[in-house]
Every structure is written in C-alpha cells, then in structure tokens.
C-alpha positions as CSV (number, residue, x, y, z in Angstrom):
1,M,-93.7,35.6,-102.7
2,T,-96.6,33.5,-101.4
3,T,-96.8,29.8,-101.7
4,D,-100.2,28.1,-102.1
5,K,-101.1,24.5,-101.8
6,S,-100.9,23.9,-105.6
7,D,-97.2,25.2,-105.6
8,I,-96.3,22.9,-102.7
9,A,-98.0,19.9,-104.5
10,R,-96.2,20.7,-107.7
11,R,-92.9,20.9,-105.9
12,T,-93.5,17.6,-104.1
13,V,-94.4,15.9,-107.4
14,L,-91.2,17.3,-109.1
15,Q,-89.0,16.3,-106.3
16,T,-90.4,12.8,-106.2
17,A,-90.1,12.5,-109.9
18,A,-86.5,13.8,-109.8
19,L,-85.5,11.3,-107.1
20,A,-87.1,8.5,-109.1
21,A,-85.1,9.6,-112.1
22,I,-81.9,9.7,-110.0
23,G,-82.5,6.1,-109.1
24,Q,-82.8,5.3,-112.8
25,I,-79.7,7.2,-113.7
26,I,-77.7,5.3,-111.1
27,V,-79.0,2.0,-112.4
28,A,-78.9,2.8,-116.1
29,P,-76.4,5.6,-116.9
30,S,-76.2,7.4,-120.2
31,T,-75.0,5.4,-123.2
32,A,-73.0,8.4,-124.5
33,T,-69.3,8.5,-123.5
34,A,-68.8,11.4,-121.2
35,A,-65.4,13.1,-120.7
36,A,-64.6,15.1,-117.6
37,P,-62.6,18.3,-118.1
38,A,-58.8,18.0,-118.3
39,Q,-58.1,19.0,-114.7
40,G,-58.3,16.4,-112.0
41,P,-61.8,15.8,-110.6
42,I,-62.7,18.3,-107.9
43,G,-66.5,18.1,-107.8
44,K,-68.0,18.2,-104.3
45,P,-71.5,18.3,-102.8
46,G,-72.8,21.9,-102.7
47,D,-71.2,23.1,-105.9
48,F,-74.7,23.8,-107.3
49,N,-76.1,25.5,-104.2
50,F,-76.0,28.9,-106.1
51,L,-78.8,27.5,-108.3
52,A,-81.4,27.0,-105.6
53,G,-84.3,29.4,-105.8
54,E,-86.5,31.2,-108.3
55,W,-85.1,32.6,-111.5
56,R,-86.0,34.7,-114.6
57,I,-83.9,33.6,-117.7
58,K,-83.0,35.4,-121.0
59,H,-82.4,32.7,-123.6
60,R,-80.3,33.2,-126.8
61,R,-80.4,30.1,-129.0
62,L,-78.8,29.6,-132.4
63,K,-81.7,29.2,-134.8
64,N,-79.8,28.7,-138.0
65,E,-76.1,27.8,-138.1
66,S,-75.6,28.7,-141.7
67,T,-77.1,32.3,-141.4
68,G,-76.1,32.9,-137.8
69,E,-79.7,33.8,-136.9
70,W,-80.5,33.7,-133.2
71,D,-83.8,33.2,-131.4
72,V,-84.2,35.3,-128.2
73,F,-86.9,34.5,-125.6
74,E,-87.7,34.6,-121.9
75,G,-88.1,31.7,-119.4
76,E,-88.1,31.0,-115.8
77,A,-86.9,28.3,-113.4
78,T,-87.3,26.9,-109.9
79,C,-84.3,25.0,-108.5
80,W,-83.7,22.9,-105.4
81,T,-80.7,21.5,-103.7
82,V,-81.4,18.1,-102.3
83,L,-79.5,15.2,-100.6
84,E,-77.3,17.6,-98.7
85,G,-75.9,19.2,-101.9
86,V,-75.3,15.9,-103.7
87,A,-78.2,16.7,-106.2
88,S,-79.6,19.8,-107.8
89,I,-83.0,19.8,-109.5
90,E,-84.1,22.4,-111.9
91,E,-87.6,22.9,-113.3
92,L,-87.3,25.1,-116.4
93,R,-90.4,26.7,-117.9
94,I,-90.9,28.7,-121.1
95,P,-94.6,29.7,-120.8
96,A,-94.7,31.5,-124.2
97,R,-93.7,28.3,-125.9
98,N,-95.7,25.9,-123.7
99,F,-92.5,24.1,-122.8
100,S,-91.0,22.8,-119.6
101,G,-88.1,20.5,-118.7
102,M,-86.1,19.3,-115.8
103,G,-82.3,19.4,-115.2
104,I,-80.9,16.9,-112.7
105,R,-77.3,17.3,-111.6
106,L,-75.7,14.6,-109.5
107,C,-72.3,14.6,-107.7
108,D,-70.5,11.3,-107.7
109,V,-68.9,11.9,-104.2
110,E,-66.3,9.1,-104.7
111,K,-65.2,10.3,-108.1
112,H,-65.6,14.0,-107.4
113,V,-67.4,14.6,-110.7
114,W,-70.9,16.0,-111.5
115,A,-73.3,14.5,-114.1
116,D,-75.8,16.8,-115.8
117,F,-79.0,15.1,-117.2
118,W,-82.1,16.6,-118.9
119,I,-85.7,15.5,-119.3
120,N,-88.2,17.5,-121.3
121,S,-92.0,17.5,-120.8
122,R,-92.7,16.6,-124.4
123,S,-91.0,13.2,-124.2
124,G,-90.6,12.5,-120.5
125,V,-87.4,10.6,-121.4
126,L,-84.0,11.1,-119.7
127,T,-81.9,12.2,-122.7
128,P,-78.3,11.3,-123.1
129,P,-75.6,12.5,-123.0
130,G,-75.1,13.1,-119.3
131,L,-72.6,15.9,-119.4
132,M,-69.8,15.3,-116.9
133,G,-67.7,18.0,-115.2
134,T,-66.5,20.0,-112.2
135,F,-66.2,23.6,-111.0
136,Q,-62.8,25.2,-111.0
137,N,-62.1,28.9,-110.0
138,G,-65.9,29.5,-109.9
139,V,-66.6,28.1,-113.4
140,G,-68.4,24.8,-114.0
141,T,-67.4,23.0,-117.2
142,F,-69.3,20.0,-118.4
143,I,-68.4,18.0,-121.5
144,A,-69.8,14.9,-123.3
145,D,-69.1,13.0,-126.5
146,D,-72.2,12.8,-128.7
147,M,-73.3,12.3,-132.3
148,D,-74.8,14.7,-134.8
149,G,-76.4,12.3,-137.2
150,D,-73.4,10.0,-138.1
151,K,-70.7,12.5,-137.1
152,P,-69.1,12.6,-133.7
153,I,-69.2,15.9,-131.8
154,K,-68.4,17.2,-128.4
155,V,-70.9,19.2,-126.4
156,R,-69.8,21.6,-123.7
157,G,-72.0,23.3,-121.1
158,V,-70.4,26.0,-118.9
159,W,-71.8,27.7,-115.7
160,D,-70.0,31.0,-115.1
161,R,-70.4,34.7,-114.1
162,I,-71.8,33.3,-110.8
163,V,-72.8,36.0,-108.3
164,P,-74.4,34.0,-105.5
165,G,-77.9,35.0,-104.7
166,K,-78.1,37.3,-107.8
167,S,-77.2,36.0,-111.2
168,H,-75.2,33.5,-113.3
169,R,-74.9,32.3,-116.9
170,W,-75.1,29.0,-118.6
171,H,-73.9,28.6,-122.2
172,Q,-73.5,25.6,-124.5
173,A,-71.1,25.1,-127.4
174,V,-70.4,22.3,-129.9
175,S,-67.1,21.1,-131.3
176,R,-66.9,19.2,-134.6
177,D,-63.1,18.9,-134.4
178,G,-62.5,16.9,-131.2
179,G,-62.5,20.0,-128.9
180,K,-60.0,22.2,-130.8
181,S,-62.6,24.8,-131.5
182,W,-66.1,25.5,-130.2
183,A,-69.2,27.1,-131.6
184,E,-71.7,28.5,-129.1
185,N,-75.3,27.6,-129.8
186,W,-77.2,28.6,-126.7
187,S,-76.8,30.9,-123.7
188,M,-79.0,31.6,-120.7
189,D,-78.6,34.6,-118.5
190,W,-80.2,33.9,-115.1
191,L,-81.4,36.7,-112.8
192,R,-82.9,36.1,-109.3
193,A,-86.7,36.5,-109.4
C-alpha cells in the first residue's frame, strides 16, 4: 500500500481532531450514566492495539425491529493507537452511503476502565453515551445506561473473535429490562485490508 501526501495530511488532521476531542472528553464527560461490567476493572493501555491498521468491514444492522429485517453493507476503517496505548482512534468510512465517523477509545489508567466515544461526520458532535468497559479473556465488553425516548435502556458493545493482525468482530445489543436480556441490533466483522 502506498501513502501519498493527501493520506498523510488526512491522518494528521484526524489525529489532531481526535486529540482535541480527547481534551474535551476529559473536561466535559458524557452526561449519560455509564456502568462498567460486573467484574473488577482491569483495563490497561494497549488493550486496543489489535485495532491499529487498515480494515474492510461487513456491517449487519437491524433495519426494522418489528419485522426483523436487517440491512447489510460494506465499510472500511483506518485505526491508530496513540499516547502509548492509552488512546485508540478509528476513522470509519462507508463510501456507498457517503458516511464517515470517528471512534475514540480512552483508557483511564488510574481506574483501569476504557471509555468508548463516537463522532459522526454529519453532526460533528461527540455523542453520549460514552460506553465504559474492559477486556477479560480476550473479550471487550462496554456498557452504558441510555434513553430510548422516555424509556431507560442499556446499550452493550462487545469486541470479540479477536485474531491479532487478521480479524475481529464488534457487535451491539440493547436491553430494555435492565440487562436481563439483550437484543442485538448491529454487528461488524472486521478483516485486515
């Protein structure tokens, strides 16, 4: 893969924007109440090192909950590990939908917990909730309390099936009963480009 000056410039802009966002996150954390997984906090710098690099992604997103209809589409991502593994930055692109976004994951080194934040190109706003979580036995589980209209829900994002340098999966589910049951609404299968 060759890198031209426009790629380097784009990466520099993304990294600068991400670091600026990190500063805002530290100063003004999400207003959503985040809950770490039940096990004790064990997050550490470098947990997201597997994500660094170029990826091709197969998305499967629930389109209609009542009919069970799924939307399947392709995407791609470029990810970086920065600050000696304390932060992971993801630039997600879905060219066919003219969509892009940025995931920013930060490790609170003192509390041993990761926070997962999202910004999309349409709004440019850091969106709550910041999912909180850790990795245990090769699986990263991130949970947040959120609202669906006027009803409280829990949102869970899981990183699993991690084969360093080759592939992994991220999938999201929602609970409307306080975490007793979960309904998956999005999965992303990542393959090294």
